[in-house]
C-alpha positions as CSV (number, residue, x, y, z in Angstrom):
1,M,-20.1,-3.7,-2.8
2,R,-17.7,-5.9,-4.7
3,A,-18.7,-9.4,-4.5
4,G,-15.2,-10.9,-4.7
5,T,-13.8,-8.6,-1.9
6,S,-16.7,-8.4,0.4
7,N,-17.3,-12.1,0.4
8,T,-13.6,-12.8,1.2
9,I,-14.0,-10.5,4.2
10,V,-17.6,-11.0,5.2
11,K,-17.6,-14.9,5.2
12,P,-15.1,-15.3,7.9
13,V,-16.6,-12.7,10.0
14,V,-20.1,-14.0,9.7
15,L,-18.6,-17.5,10.7
16,M,-16.7,-16.2,13.6
17,V,-19.8,-14.3,14.8
18,Y,-22.1,-17.1,14.3
19,L,-19.7,-19.4,16.2
20,N,-19.4,-17.0,19.1
21,L,-23.1,-16.7,19.5
22,K,-23.5,-20.4,19.4
23,I,-20.7,-20.9,22.1
24,A,-22.1,-17.9,24.2
């Protein structure tokens, strides 16, 4: 896994999932 690319893609996804779980 490439740190630069995966972080750019994973970070927003993790944040959105985390927020969705908190809201739900």
